[in-house]
C-alpha positions as CSV (number, residue, x, y, z in Angstrom):
1,X,12.1,-15.1,25.0
2,X,8.7,-13.7,24.1
3,X,8.6,-11.6,27.3
4,X,12.0,-10.1,26.5
5,X,10.9,-9.3,22.9
6,X,7.9,-7.5,24.2
7,X,10.0,-5.4,26.6
8,X,12.3,-4.5,23.8
9,X,9.4,-3.6,21.6
10,X,7.9,-1.4,24.3
11,X,11.3,0.4,24.8
12,X,11.6,0.9,21.1
13,X,8.1,2.4,21.0
14,X,9.0,4.8,23.8
15,X,12.1,5.9,22.0
16,X,10.2,6.4,18.7
17,X,7.8,8.7,20.6
18,X,10.7,10.8,22.0
19,X,13.0,11.0,19.0
20,X,13.2,13.7,16.4
21,X,12.7,12.2,12.9
22,X,15.2,14.7,11.5
23,X,18.0,13.1,13.5
24,X,17.1,9.4,13.8
25,X,15.6,6.7,11.6
26,X,13.4,3.8,12.4
27,X,16.2,1.4,11.5
28,X,18.5,3.0,14.0
29,X,16.0,2.6,16.8
30,X,15.3,-1.0,15.8
31,X,18.9,-1.9,15.8
32,X,19.6,-0.2,19.1
33,X,17.0,-2.5,20.7
34,X,18.3,-5.6,19.0
35,X,15.9,-6.0,16.1
36,X,18.1,-6.9,13.2
37,X,15.2,-7.7,10.8
38,X,13.4,-4.5,10.1
39,X,10.5,-6.2,8.3
40,X,9.8,-8.5,11.3
41,X,10.1,-5.6,13.7
42,X,7.6,-3.6,11.6
43,X,5.2,-6.6,11.6
44,X,5.4,-7.0,15.4
45,X,5.1,-3.3,16.0
46,X,2.0,-2.9,13.8
47,X,0.4,-6.0,15.4
48,X,1.0,-4.6,18.9
49,X,0.4,-0.8,18.4
50,X,-1.9,-0.8,15.3
51,X,0.2,1.8,13.4
52,X,3.2,2.2,11.3
53,X,6.6,2.7,12.8
54,X,7.2,5.8,10.7
55,X,3.9,7.4,11.9
56,X,4.9,7.0,15.5
57,X,8.3,8.6,14.8
58,X,6.7,11.6,13.0
59,X,3.9,12.2,15.5
């Protein structure tokens, strides 16, 4: 299960890097990859990538 979660996290990260923040939200990306709890997703993301979700989307 941990392996699948890491794959989904990586795919969400890639999508955040590609998306336009004017047309998509962090919550939409999280939900599209099966992360229903945005708080938990944010924690996992920050632990793995060392930055906030919103910063990745904006950069």
